[in-house]
PDB file of N, CA, C and O in Angstrom:
ATOM      1  N   MET A   1      -6.469 -35.902 -79.599  1.00  0.00           N
ATOM      2  CA  MET A   1      -5.985 -34.548 -79.403  1.00  0.00           C
ATOM      3  C   MET A   1      -5.482 -34.028 -80.753  1.00  0.00           C
ATOM      4  O   MET A   1      -4.705 -34.692 -81.440  1.00  0.00           O
ATOM      5  N   LYS A   2      -5.937 -32.839 -81.112  1.00  0.00           N
ATOM      6  CA  LYS A   2      -5.498 -32.228 -82.366  1.00  0.00           C
ATOM      7  C   LYS A   2      -3.998 -31.941 -82.312  1.00  0.00           C
ATOM      8  O   LYS A   2      -3.417 -31.792 -81.237  1.00  0.00           O
ATOM      9  N   GLU A   3      -3.391 -31.866 -83.485  1.00  0.00           N
ATOM     10  CA  GLU A   3      -1.955 -31.615 -83.555  1.00  0.00           C
ATOM     11  C   GLU A   3      -1.575 -30.287 -82.893  1.00  0.00           C
ATOM     12  O   GLU A   3      -0.566 -30.209 -82.192  1.00  0.00           O
ATOM     13  N   SER A   4      -2.378 -29.250 -83.112  1.00  0.00           N
ATOM     14  CA  SER A   4      -2.058 -27.947 -82.514  1.00  0.00           C
ATOM     15  C   SER A   4      -2.122 -28.018 -80.987  1.00  0.00           C
ATOM     16  O   SER A   4      -1.281 -27.437 -80.301  1.00  0.00           O
ATOM     17  N   SER A   5      -3.109 -28.724 -80.462  1.00  0.00           N
ATOM     18  CA  SER A   5      -3.218 -28.878 -79.009  1.00  0.00           C
ATOM     19  C   SER A   5      -2.068 -29.715 -78.464  1.00  0.00           C
ATOM     20  O   SER A   5      -1.545 -29.433 -77.386  1.00  0.00           O
ATOM     21  N   ARG A   6      -1.680 -30.728 -79.198  1.00  0.00           N
ATOM     22  CA  ARG A   6      -0.551 -31.559 -78.785  1.00  0.00           C
ATOM     23  C   ARG A   6       0.732 -30.728 -78.747  1.00  0.00           C
ATOM     24  O   ARG A   6       1.544 -30.876 -77.833  1.00  0.00           O
ATOM     25  N   ASN A   7       0.912 -29.860 -79.731  1.00  0.00           N
ATOM     26  CA  ASN A   7       2.099 -29.006 -79.761  1.00  0.00           C
ATOM     27  C   ASN A   7       2.128 -28.058 -78.560  1.00  0.00           C
ATOM     28  O   ASN A   7       3.174 -27.863 -77.942  1.00  0.00           O
ATOM     29  N   VAL A   8       0.972 -27.473 -78.236  1.00  0.00           N
ATOM     30  CA  VAL A   8       0.880 -26.584 -77.078  1.00  0.00           C
ATOM     31  C   VAL A   8       1.144 -27.382 -75.802  1.00  0.00           C
ATOM     32  O   VAL A   8       1.906 -26.943 -74.940  1.00  0.00           O
ATOM     33  N   PHE A   9       0.523 -28.545 -75.681  1.00  0.00           N
ATOM     34  CA  PHE A   9       0.722 -29.404 -74.519  1.00  0.00           C
ATOM     35  C   PHE A   9       2.196 -29.765 -74.356  1.00  0.00           C
ATOM     36  O   PHE A   9       2.753 -29.636 -73.265  1.00  0.00           O
ATOM     37  N   ASN A  10       2.823 -30.211 -75.431  1.00  0.00           N
ATOM     38  CA  ASN A  10       4.240 -30.602 -75.371  1.00  0.00           C
ATOM     39  C   ASN A  10       5.130 -29.418 -75.003  1.00  0.00           C
ATOM     40  O   ASN A  10       6.106 -29.581 -74.271  1.00  0.00           O
ATOM     41  N   TYR A  11       4.798 -28.228 -75.505  1.00  0.00           N
ATOM     42  CA  TYR A  11       5.586 -27.040 -75.176  1.00  0.00           C
ATOM     43  C   TYR A  11       5.451 -26.715 -73.688  1.00  0.00           C
ATOM     44  O   TYR A  11       6.438 -26.396 -73.025  1.00  0.00           O
ATOM     45  N   LEU A  12       4.237 -26.798 -73.174  1.00  0.00           N
ATOM     46  CA  LEU A  12       4.030 -26.552 -71.745  1.00  0.00           C
ATOM     47  C   LEU A  12       4.775 -27.580 -70.896  1.00  0.00           C
ATOM     48  O   LEU A  12       5.342 -27.246 -69.856  1.00  0.00           O
ATOM     49  N   LYS A  13       4.766 -28.815 -71.344  1.00  0.00           N
ATOM     50  CA  LYS A  13       5.438 -29.880 -70.590  1.00  0.00           C
ATOM     51  C   LYS A  13       6.954 -29.693 -70.617  1.00  0.00           C
ATOM     52  O   LYS A  13       7.623 -29.840 -69.594  1.00  0.00           O
ATOM     53  N   THR A  14       7.482 -29.373 -71.779  1.00  0.00           N
ATOM     54  CA  THR A  14       8.924 -29.160 -71.923  1.00  0.00           C
ATOM     55  C   THR A  14       9.394 -27.970 -71.107  1.00  0.00           C
ATOM     56  O   THR A  14      10.509 -27.971 -70.585  1.00  0.00           O
ATOM     57  N   ASN A  15       8.548 -26.954 -70.994  1.00  0.00           N
ATOM     58  CA  ASN A  15       8.915 -25.719 -70.296  1.00  0.00           C
ATOM     59  C   ASN A  15       8.251 -25.601 -68.927  1.00  0.00           C
ATOM     60  O   ASN A  15       8.057 -24.497 -68.417  1.00  0.00           O
ATOM     61  N   TYR A  16       7.905 -26.743 -68.337  1.00  0.00           N
ATOM     62  CA  TYR A  16       7.240 -26.745 -67.038  1.00  0.00           C
ATOM     63  C   TYR A  16       8.088 -25.978 -66.023  1.00  0.00           C
ATOM     64  O   TYR A  16       9.301 -26.172 -65.942  1.00  0.00           O
ATOM     65  N   GLY A  17       7.447 -25.118 -65.262  1.00  0.00           N
ATOM     66  CA  GLY A  17       8.150 -24.319 -64.267  1.00  0.00           C
ATOM     67  C   GLY A  17       8.519 -22.931 -64.759  1.00  0.00           C
ATOM     68  O   GLY A  17       8.904 -22.071 -63.967  1.00  0.00           O
ATOM     69  N   THR A  18       8.405 -22.707 -66.063  1.00  0.00           N
ATOM     70  CA  THR A  18       8.669 -21.401 -66.657  1.00  0.00           C
ATOM     71  C   THR A  18       7.340 -20.673 -66.824  1.00  0.00           C
ATOM     72  O   THR A  18       6.412 -21.226 -67.415  1.00  0.00           O
ATOM     73  N   PRO A  19       7.226 -19.436 -66.313  1.00  0.00           N
ATOM     74  CA  PRO A  19       5.966 -18.696 -66.490  1.00  0.00           C
ATOM     75  C   PRO A  19       5.746 -18.387 -67.979  1.00  0.00           C
ATOM     76  O   PRO A  19       6.565 -17.705 -68.596  1.00  0.00           O
ATOM     77  N   LEU A  20       4.668 -18.874 -68.544  1.00  0.00           N
ATOM     78  CA  LEU A  20       4.383 -18.697 -69.968  1.00  0.00           C
ATOM     79  C   LEU A  20       3.030 -18.028 -70.173  1.00  0.00           C
ATOM     80  O   LEU A  20       2.058 -18.332 -69.482  1.00  0.00           O
ATOM     81  N   THR A  21       2.988 -17.117 -71.129  1.00  0.00           N
ATOM     82  CA  THR A  21       1.735 -16.484 -71.527  1.00  0.00           C
ATOM     83  C   THR A  21       1.288 -17.071 -72.858  1.00  0.00           C
ATOM     84  O   THR A  21       2.049 -17.775 -73.522  1.00  0.00           O
ATOM     85  N   ASN A  22       0.041 -16.773 -73.247  1.00  0.00           N
ATOM     86  CA  ASN A  22      -0.432 -17.196 -74.575  1.00  0.00           C
ATOM     87  C   ASN A  22       0.520 -16.715 -75.658  1.00  0.00           C
ATOM     88  O   ASN A  22       0.868 -17.463 -76.572  1.00  0.00           O
ATOM     89  N   ASN A  23       0.938 -15.456 -75.546  1.00  0.00           N
ATOM     90  CA  ASN A  23       1.818 -14.875 -76.551  1.00  0.00           C
ATOM     91  C   ASN A  23       3.173 -15.590 -76.593  1.00  0.00           C
ATOM     92  O   ASN A  23       3.711 -15.820 -77.676  1.00  0.00           O
ATOM     93  N   ASP A  24       3.722 -15.938 -75.447  1.00  0.00           N
ATOM     94  CA  ASP A  24       4.993 -16.676 -75.408  1.00  0.00           C
ATOM     95  C   ASP A  24       4.884 -17.981 -76.193  1.00  0.00           C
ATOM     96  O   ASP A  24       5.753 -18.319 -76.996  1.00  0.00           O
ATOM     97  N   ILE A  25       3.804 -18.697 -75.942  1.00  0.00           N
ATOM     98  CA  ILE A  25       3.603 -19.997 -76.584  1.00  0.00           C
ATOM     99  C   ILE A  25       3.382 -19.822 -78.084  1.00  0.00           C
ATOM    100  O   ILE A  25       3.973 -20.544 -78.887  1.00  0.00           O
ATOM    101  N   ALA A  26       2.530 -18.861 -78.466  1.00  0.00           N
ATOM    102  CA  ALA A  26       2.238 -18.622 -79.880  1.00  0.00           C
ATOM    103  C   ALA A  26       3.518 -18.256 -80.640  1.00  0.00           C
ATOM    104  O   ALA A  26       3.760 -18.758 -81.738  1.00  0.00           O
ATOM    105  N   THR A  27       4.321 -17.390 -80.055  1.00  0.00           N
ATOM    106  CA  THR A  27       5.564 -16.969 -80.705  1.00  0.00           C
ATOM    107  C   THR A  27       6.522 -18.145 -80.855  1.00  0.00           C
ATOM    108  O   THR A  27       7.111 -18.340 -81.919  1.00  0.00           O
ATOM    109  N   ALA A  28       6.676 -18.923 -79.798  1.00  0.00           N
ATOM    110  CA  ALA A  28       7.608 -20.054 -79.831  1.00  0.00           C
ATOM    111  C   ALA A  28       7.197 -21.116 -80.846  1.00  0.00           C
ATOM    112  O   ALA A  28       8.045 -21.724 -81.499  1.00  0.00           O
ATOM    113  N   LEU A  29       5.889 -21.334 -80.974  1.00  0.00           N
ATOM    114  CA  LEU A  29       5.401 -22.378 -81.873  1.00  0.00           C
ATOM    115  C   LEU A  29       5.081 -21.867 -83.275  1.00  0.00           C
ATOM    116  O   LEU A  29       4.844 -22.657 -84.188  1.00  0.00           O
ATOM    117  N   GLY A  30       5.074 -20.552 -83.443  1.00  0.00           N
ATOM    118  CA  GLY A  30       4.764 -19.992 -84.756  1.00  0.00           C
ATOM    119  C   GLY A  30       3.314 -20.186 -85.152  1.00  0.00           C
ATOM    120  O   GLY A  30       3.007 -20.420 -86.321  1.00  0.00           O
ATOM    121  N   VAL A  31       2.416 -20.087 -84.169  1.00  0.00           N
ATOM    122  CA  VAL A  31       0.986 -20.226 -84.442  1.00  0.00           C
ATOM    123  C   VAL A  31       0.273 -18.969 -83.961  1.00  0.00           C
ATOM    124  O   VAL A  31       0.876 -18.113 -83.313  1.00  0.00           O
ATOM    125  N   SER A  32      -1.001 -18.864 -84.278  1.00  0.00           N
ATOM    126  CA  SER A  32      -1.759 -17.685 -83.871  1.00  0.00           C
ATOM    127  C   SER A  32      -2.122 -17.765 -82.389  1.00  0.00           C
ATOM    128  O   SER A  32      -2.155 -18.840 -81.790  1.00  0.00           O
ATOM    129  N   GLY A  33      -2.389 -16.602 -81.828  1.00  0.00           N
ATOM    130  CA  GLY A  33      -2.830 -16.539 -80.437  1.00  0.00           C
ATOM    131  C   GLY A  33      -4.124 -17.286 -80.222  1.00  0.00           C
ATOM    132  O   GLY A  33      -4.315 -17.922 -79.185  1.00  0.00           O
ATOM    133  N   SER A  34      -5.020 -17.213 -81.201  1.00  0.00           N
ATOM    134  CA  SER A  34      -6.308 -17.898 -81.052  1.00  0.00           C
ATOM    135  C   SER A  34      -6.132 -19.415 -81.038  1.00  0.00           C
ATOM    136  O   SER A  34      -6.903 -20.116 -80.384  1.00  0.00           O
ATOM    137  N   THR A  35      -5.141 -19.925 -81.740  1.00  0.00           N
ATOM    138  CA  THR A  35      -4.853 -21.356 -81.711  1.00  0.00           C
ATOM    139  C   THR A  35      -4.427 -21.765 -80.310  1.00  0.00           C
ATOM    140  O   THR A  35      -4.859 -22.797 -79.798  1.00  0.00           O
ATOM    141  N   VAL A  36      -3.580 -20.952 -79.695  1.00  0.00           N
ATOM    142  CA  VAL A  36      -3.114 -21.252 -78.335  1.00  0.00           C
ATOM    143  C   VAL A  36      -4.277 -21.151 -77.354  1.00  0.00           C
ATOM    144  O   VAL A  36      -4.437 -22.020 -76.497  1.00  0.00           O
ATOM    145  N   VAL A  37      -5.087 -20.107 -77.467  1.00  0.00           N
ATOM    146  CA  VAL A  37      -6.224 -19.930 -76.560  1.00  0.00           C
ATOM    147  C   VAL A  37      -7.140 -21.144 -76.622  1.00  0.00           C
ATOM    148  O   VAL A  37      -7.532 -21.675 -75.583  1.00  0.00           O
ATOM    149  N   GLY A  38      -7.485 -21.586 -77.815  1.00  0.00           N
ATOM    150  CA  GLY A  38      -8.366 -22.748 -77.971  1.00  0.00           C
ATOM    151  C   GLY A  38      -7.762 -24.009 -77.384  1.00  0.00           C
ATOM    152  O   GLY A  38      -8.451 -24.783 -76.720  1.00  0.00           O
ATOM    153  N   SER A  39      -6.485 -24.215 -77.625  1.00  0.00           N
ATOM    154  CA  SER A  39      -5.809 -25.400 -77.091  1.00  0.00           C
ATOM    155  C   SER A  39      -5.755 -25.358 -75.571  1.00  0.00           C
ATOM    156  O   SER A  39      -6.016 -26.360 -74.906  1.00  0.00           O
ATOM    157  N   VAL A  40      -5.416 -24.197 -75.023  1.00  0.00           N
ATOM    158  CA  VAL A  40      -5.323 -24.057 -73.565  1.00  0.00           C
ATOM    159  C   VAL A  40      -6.698 -24.230 -72.933  1.00  0.00           C
ATOM    160  O   VAL A  40      -6.810 -24.860 -71.881  1.00  0.00           O
ATOM    161  N   GLN A  41      -7.744 -23.687 -73.547  1.00  0.00           N
ATOM    162  CA  GLN A  41      -9.095 -23.857 -73.005  1.00  0.00           C
ATOM    163  C   GLN A  41      -9.447 -25.335 -72.882  1.00  0.00           C
ATOM    164  O   GLN A  41     -10.022 -25.761 -71.880  1.00  0.00           O
ATOM    165  N   GLY A  42      -9.103 -26.112 -73.899  1.00  0.00           N
ATOM    166  CA  GLY A  42      -9.361 -27.550 -73.858  1.00  0.00           C
ATOM    167  C   GLY A  42      -8.582 -28.233 -72.750  1.00  0.00           C
ATOM    168  O   GLY A  42      -9.113 -29.095 -72.050  1.00  0.00           O
ATOM    169  N   LEU A  43      -7.317 -27.847 -72.591  1.00  0.00           N
ATOM    170  CA  LEU A  43      -6.490 -28.437 -71.535  1.00  0.00           C
ATOM    171  C   LEU A  43      -7.014 -28.062 -70.154  1.00  0.00           C
ATOM    172  O   LEU A  43      -7.003 -28.885 -69.239  1.00  0.00           O
ATOM    173  N   VAL A  44      -7.475 -26.818 -70.001  1.00  0.00           N
ATOM    174  CA  VAL A  44      -8.030 -26.364 -68.711  1.00  0.00           C
ATOM    175  C   VAL A  44      -9.313 -27.134 -68.408  1.00  0.00           C
ATOM    176  O   VAL A  44      -9.508 -27.584 -67.279  1.00  0.00           O
ATOM    177  N   ARG A  45     -10.191 -27.291 -69.401  1.00  0.00           N
ATOM    178  CA  ARG A  45     -11.455 -28.027 -69.203  1.00  0.00           C
ATOM    179  C   ARG A  45     -11.198 -29.457 -68.725  1.00  0.00           C
ATOM    180  O   ARG A  45     -11.942 -29.989 -67.900  1.00  0.00           O
ATOM    181  N   LYS A  46     -10.140 -30.070 -69.251  1.00  0.00           N
ATOM    182  CA  LYS A  46      -9.819 -31.454 -68.881  1.00  0.00           C
ATOM    183  C   LYS A  46      -9.034 -31.548 -67.569  1.00  0.00           C
ATOM    184  O   LYS A  46      -8.768 -32.645 -67.078  1.00  0.00           O
ATOM    185  N   GLY A  47      -8.666 -30.398 -67.008  1.00  0.00           N
ATOM    186  CA  GLY A  47      -7.924 -30.399 -65.756  1.00  0.00           C
ATOM    187  C   GLY A  47      -6.429 -30.584 -65.936  1.00  0.00           C
ATOM    188  O   GLY A  47      -5.723 -30.870 -64.969  1.00  0.00           O
ATOM    189  N   TYR A  48      -5.934 -30.426 -67.160  1.00  0.00           N
ATOM    190  CA  TYR A  48      -4.511 -30.639 -67.443  1.00  0.00           C
ATOM    191  C   TYR A  48      -3.692 -29.361 -67.350  1.00  0.00           C
ATOM    192  O   TYR A  48      -2.464 -29.422 -67.284  1.00  0.00           O
ATOM    193  N   ALA A  49      -4.345 -28.207 -67.344  1.00  0.00           N
ATOM    194  CA  ALA A  49      -3.635 -26.929 -67.281  1.00  0.00           C
ATOM    195  C   ALA A  49      -4.433 -25.937 -66.450  1.00  0.00           C
ATOM    196  O   ALA A  49      -5.637 -26.097 -66.247  1.00  0.00           O
ATOM    197  N   VAL A  50      -3.746 -24.918 -65.977  1.00  0.00           N
ATOM    198  CA  VAL A  50      -4.391 -23.834 -65.237  1.00  0.00           C
ATOM    199  C   VAL A  50      -3.842 -22.504 -65.727  1.00  0.00           C
ATOM    200  O   VAL A  50      -2.719 -22.407 -66.222  1.00  0.00           O
ATOM    201  N   ARG A  51      -4.682 -21.476 -65.568  1.00  0.00           N
ATOM    202  CA  ARG A  51      -4.250 -20.098 -65.818  1.00  0.00           C
ATOM    203  C   ARG A  51      -4.178 -19.412 -64.460  1.00  0.00           C
ATOM    204  O   ARG A  51      -5.093 -19.540 -63.646  1.00  0.00           O
ATOM    205  N   THR A  52      -3.109 -18.696 -64.219  1.00  0.00           N
ATOM    206  CA  THR A  52      -2.980 -17.958 -62.964  1.00  0.00           C
ATOM    207  C   THR A  52      -2.768 -16.491 -63.275  1.00  0.00           C
ATOM    208  O   THR A  52      -2.083 -16.139 -64.235  1.00  0.00           O
ATOM    209  N   ASP A  53      -3.366 -15.634 -62.449  1.00  0.00           N
ATOM    210  CA  ASP A  53      -3.173 -14.192 -62.576  1.00  0.00           C
ATOM    211  C   ASP A  53      -1.967 -13.807 -61.727  1.00  0.00           C
ATOM    212  O   ASP A  53      -1.953 -14.030 -60.517  1.00  0.00           O
ATOM    213  N   ASP A  54      -0.966 -13.234 -62.364  1.00  0.00           N
ATOM    214  CA  ASP A  54       0.238 -12.797 -61.667  1.00  0.00           C
ATOM    215  C   ASP A  54       0.473 -11.322 -61.945  1.00  0.00           C
ATOM    216  O   ASP A  54       0.039 -10.792 -62.968  1.00  0.00           O
ATOM    217  N   GLU A  55       1.156 -10.675 -61.033  1.00  0.00           N
ATOM    218  CA  GLU A  55       1.548  -9.284 -61.241  1.00  0.00           C
ATOM    219  C   GLU A  55       3.027  -9.245 -61.581  1.00  0.00           C
ATOM    220  O   GLU A  55       3.852  -9.852 -60.898  1.00  0.00           O
ATOM    221  N   VAL A  56       3.352  -8.522 -62.647  1.00  0.00           N
ATOM    222  CA  VAL A  56       4.726  -8.429 -63.134  1.00  0.00           C
ATOM    223  C   VAL A  56       5.092  -6.959 -63.245  1.00  0.00           C
ATOM    224  O   VAL A  56       4.288  -6.141 -63.693  1.00  0.00           O
ATOM    225  N   THR A  57       6.300  -6.631 -62.836  1.00  0.00           N
ATOM    226  CA  THR A  57       6.781  -5.262 -62.968  1.00  0.00           C
ATOM    227  C   THR A  57       7.518  -5.130 -64.290  1.00  0.00           C
ATOM    228  O   THR A  57       8.486  -5.844 -64.552  1.00  0.00           O
ATOM    229  N   GLY A  58       7.047  -4.209 -65.117  1.00  0.00           N
ATOM    230  CA  GLY A  58       7.662  -3.972 -66.411  1.00  0.00           C
ATOM    231  C   GLY A  58       8.923  -3.139 -66.296  1.00  0.00           C
ATOM    232  O   GLY A  58       9.286  -2.691 -65.208  1.00  0.00           O
ATOM    233  N   GLN A  59       9.590  -2.933 -67.424  1.00  0.00           N
ATOM    234  CA  GLN A  59      10.815  -2.141 -67.453  1.00  0.00           C
ATOM    235  C   GLN A  59      10.569  -0.709 -67.030  1.00  0.00           C
ATOM    236  O   GLN A  59      11.470  -0.037 -66.526  1.00  0.00           O
ATOM    237  N   ASP A  60       9.349  -0.243 -67.235  1.00  0.00           N
ATOM    238  CA  ASP A  60       9.017   1.135 -66.857  1.00  0.00           C
ATOM    239  C   ASP A  60       8.625   1.257 -65.381  1.00  0.00           C
ATOM    240  O   ASP A  60       8.278   2.343 -64.916  1.00  0.00           O
ATOM    241  N   GLY A  61       8.681   0.147 -64.654  1.00  0.00           N
ATOM    242  CA  GLY A  61       8.366   0.159 -63.234  1.00  0.00           C
ATOM    243  C   GLY A  61       6.894  -0.032 -62.923  1.00  0.00           C
ATOM    244  O   GLY A  61       6.526  -0.148 -61.754  1.00  0.00           O
ATOM    245  N   LYS A  62       6.045  -0.068 -63.937  1.00  0.00           N
ATOM    246  CA  LYS A  62       4.611  -0.255 -63.720  1.00  0.00           C
ATOM    247  C   LYS A  62       4.309  -1.738 -63.499  1.00  0.00           C
ATOM    248  O   LYS A  62       4.903  -2.617 -64.124  1.00  0.00           O
ATOM    249  N   VAL A  63       3.385  -1.980 -62.607  1.00  0.00           N
ATOM    250  CA  VAL A  63       2.951  -3.349 -62.330  1.00  0.00           C
ATOM    251  C   VAL A  63       1.733  -3.651 -63.201  1.00  0.00           C
ATOM    252  O   VAL A  63       0.762  -2.895 -63.222  1.00  0.00           O
ATOM    253  N   VAL A  64       1.805  -4.765 -63.913  1.00  0.00           N
ATOM    254  CA  VAL A  64       0.698  -5.177 -64.776  1.00  0.00           C
ATOM    255  C   VAL A  64       0.298  -6.606 -64.416  1.00  0.00           C
ATOM    256  O   VAL A  64       1.112  -7.396 -63.939  1.00  0.00           O
ATOM    257  N   LYS A  65      -0.971  -6.914 -64.656  1.00  0.00           N
ATOM    258  CA  LYS A  65      -1.455  -8.276 -64.432  1.00  0.00           C
ATOM    259  C   LYS A  65      -1.230  -9.088 -65.702  1.00  0.00           C
ATOM    260  O   LYS A  65      -1.499  -8.628 -66.812  1.00  0.00           O
ATOM    261  N   VAL A  66      -0.737 -10.290 -65.515  1.00  0.00           N
ATOM    262  CA  VAL A  66      -0.439 -11.190 -66.629  1.00  0.00           C
ATOM    263  C   VAL A  66      -1.017 -12.559 -66.299  1.00  0.00           C
ATOM    264  O   VAL A  66      -0.933 -13.018 -65.160  1.00  0.00           O
ATOM    265  N   LYS A  67      -1.601 -13.206 -67.297  1.00  0.00           N
ATOM    266  CA  LYS A  67      -2.100 -14.569 -67.109  1.00  0.00           C
ATOM    267  C   LYS A  67      -1.025 -15.546 -67.570  1.00  0.00           C
ATOM    268  O   LYS A  67      -0.615 -15.542 -68.730  1.00  0.00           O
ATOM    269  N   HIS A  68      -0.577 -16.383 -66.635  1.00  0.00           N
ATOM    270  CA  HIS A  68       0.392 -17.422 -66.970  1.00  0.00           C
ATOM    271  C   HIS A  68      -0.317 -18.766 -67.064  1.00  0.00           C
ATOM    272  O   HIS A  68      -1.319 -19.009 -66.391  1.00  0.00           O
ATOM    273  N   ILE A  69       0.216 -19.616 -67.899  1.00  0.00           N
ATOM    274  CA  ILE A  69      -0.366 -20.929 -68.134  1.00  0.00           C
ATOM    275  C   ILE A  69       0.651 -21.980 -67.711  1.00  0.00           C
ATOM    276  O   ILE A  69       1.838 -21.877 -68.020  1.00  0.00           O
ATOM    277  N   SER A  70       0.170 -22.981 -67.006  1.00  0.00           N
ATOM    278  CA  SER A  70       1.051 -24.092 -66.641  1.00  0.00           C
ATOM    279  C   SER A  70       0.241 -25.373 -66.556  1.00  0.00           C
ATOM    280  O   SER A  70      -0.982 -25.348 -66.414  1.00  0.00           O
ATOM    281  N   LEU A  71       0.939 -26.483 -66.643  1.00  0.00           N
ATOM    282  CA  LEU A  71       0.285 -27.775 -66.512  1.00  0.00           C
ATOM    283  C   LEU A  71       0.036 -28.079 -65.040  1.00  0.00           C
ATOM    284  O   LEU A  71       0.767 -27.626 -64.159  1.00  0.00           O
ATOM    285  N   THR A  72      -1.001 -28.847 -64.798  1.00  0.00           N
ATOM    286  CA  THR A  72      -1.290 -29.355 -63.460  1.00  0.00           C
ATOM    287  C   THR A  72      -0.539 -30.675 -63.284  1.00  0.00           C
ATOM    288  O   THR A  72       0.108 -31.156 -64.214  1.00  0.00           O
ATOM    289  N   GLU A  73      -0.627 -31.248 -62.106  1.00  0.00           N
ATOM    290  CA  GLU A  73      -0.023 -32.571 -61.886  1.00  0.00           C
ATOM    291  C   GLU A  73      -0.641 -33.593 -62.849  1.00  0.00           C
ATOM    292  O   GLU A  73       0.057 -34.444 -63.399  1.00  0.00           O
ATOM    293  N   ALA A  74      -1.956 -33.493 -63.040  1.00  0.00           N
ATOM    294  CA  ALA A  74      -2.636 -34.406 -63.972  1.00  0.00           C
ATOM    295  C   ALA A  74      -2.118 -34.201 -65.393  1.00  0.00           C
ATOM    296  O   ALA A  74      -1.978 -35.158 -66.155  1.00  0.00           O
ATOM    297  N   GLY A  75      -1.835 -32.953 -65.742  1.00  0.00           N
ATOM    298  CA  GLY A  75      -1.289 -32.657 -67.063  1.00  0.00           C
ATOM    299  C   GLY A  75       0.099 -33.225 -67.250  1.00  0.00           C
ATOM    300  O   GLY A  75       0.431 -33.726 -68.324  1.00  0.00           O
ATOM    301  N   LEU A  76       0.917 -33.151 -66.206  1.00  0.00           N
ATOM    302  CA  LEU A  76       2.266 -33.710 -66.288  1.00  0.00           C
ATOM    303  C   LEU A  76       2.237 -35.224 -66.457  1.00  0.00           C
ATOM    304  O   LEU A  76       3.111 -35.803 -67.102  1.00  0.00           O
ATOM    305  N   GLU A  77       1.225 -35.858 -65.873  1.00  0.00           N
ATOM    306  CA  GLU A  77       1.107 -37.317 -65.955  1.00  0.00           C
ATOM    307  C   GLU A  77       0.383 -37.789 -67.212  1.00  0.00           C
ATOM    308  O   GLU A  77       0.471 -38.960 -67.579  1.00  0.00           O
ATOM    309  N   PHE A  78      -0.325 -36.886 -67.867  1.00  0.00           N
ATOM    310  CA  PHE A  78      -1.128 -37.244 -69.040  1.00  0.00           C
ATOM    311  C   PHE A  78      -0.237 -37.667 -70.206  1.00  0.00           C
ATOM    312  O   PHE A  78       0.779 -37.034 -70.495  1.00  0.00           O
ATOM    313  N   ASP A  79      -0.638 -38.742 -70.861  1.00  0.00           N
ATOM    314  CA  ASP A  79       0.077 -39.240 -72.037  1.00  0.00           C
ATOM    315  C   ASP A  79      -0.882 -39.182 -73.228  1.00  0.00           C
ATOM    316  O   ASP A  79      -1.784 -40.013 -73.334  1.00  0.00           O
ATOM    317  N   PRO A  80      -0.696 -38.202 -74.130  1.00  0.00           N
ATOM    318  CA  PRO A  80      -1.632 -38.100 -75.255  1.00  0.00           C
ATOM    319  C   PRO A  80      -1.587 -39.310 -76.180  1.00  0.00           C
ATOM    320  O   PRO A  80      -2.566 -39.586 -76.873  1.00  0.00           O
ATOM    321  N   ASP A  81      -0.477 -40.034 -76.206  1.00  0.00           N
ATOM    322  CA  ASP A  81      -0.391 -41.234 -77.040  1.00  0.00           C
ATOM    323  C   ASP A  81      -1.266 -42.355 -76.484  1.00  0.00           C
ATOM    324  O   ASP A  81      -1.838 -43.128 -77.253  1.00  0.00           O
ATOM    325  N   ALA A  82      -1.377 -42.451 -75.172  1.00  0.00           N
ATOM    326  CA  ALA A  82      -2.237 -43.455 -74.551  1.00  0.00           C
ATOM    327  C   ALA A  82      -3.697 -43.175 -74.872  1.00  0.00           C
ATOM    328  O   ALA A  82      -4.486 -44.100 -75.064  1.00  0.00           O
ATOM    329  N   GLU A  83      -4.062 -41.869 -74.932  1.00  0.00           N
ATOM    330  CA  GLU A  83      -5.429 -41.482 -75.285  1.00  0.00           C
ATOM    331  C   GLU A  83      -5.756 -41.937 -76.702  1.00  0.00           C
ATOM    332  O   GLU A  83      -6.862 -42.415 -76.956  1.00  0.00           O
ATOM    333  N   THR A  84      -4.814 -41.797 -77.621  1.00  0.00           N
ATOM    334  CA  THR A  84      -5.013 -42.204 -79.014  1.00  0.00           C
ATOM    335  C   THR A  84      -5.176 -43.705 -79.113  1.00  0.00           C
ATOM    336  O   THR A  84      -6.030 -44.189 -79.855  1.00  0.00           O
ATOM    337  N   GLU A  85      -4.362 -44.453 -78.369  1.00  0.00           N
ATOM    338  CA  GLU A  85      -4.423 -45.912 -78.412  1.00  0.00           C
ATOM    339  C   GLU A  85      -5.720 -46.452 -77.810  1.00  0.00           C
ATOM    340  O   GLU A  85      -6.197 -47.514 -78.211  1.00  0.00           O
ATOM    341  N   ALA A  86      -6.291 -45.724 -76.849  1.00  0.00           N
ATOM    342  CA  ALA A  86      -7.517 -46.171 -76.181  1.00  0.00           C
ATOM    343  C   ALA A  86      -8.744 -46.073 -77.079  1.00  0.00           C
ATOM    344  O   ALA A  86      -9.745 -46.745 -76.832  1.00  0.00           O
ATOM    345  N   LYS A  87      -8.676 -45.243 -78.117  1.00  0.00           N
ATOM    346  CA  LYS A  87      -9.845 -45.043 -78.993  1.00  0.00           C
ATOM    347  C   LYS A  87     -10.050 -46.192 -79.927  1.00  0.00           C
ATOM    348  O   LYS A  87     -10.987 -46.179 -80.725  1.00  0.00           O
TER     349      LYS A  87
END
């Protein structure tokens, strides 16, 4: 697992249960949005993360659709260090 993907994975794991967007993760980690998108795509392909479409009411009262990212049960159980040792 690349370092950037590991950082995204660890952030999702640490903040499990908190609705997070790509932008939230990118801002918190100080990386580009495209870095987060690529990392999340890899995690989704492996079954470790999911994207959900949610509706959120903004301060102006308008409802907007937002994609939240969270780990799956498999993602919570995944140990990236074990993957490295297996190679």
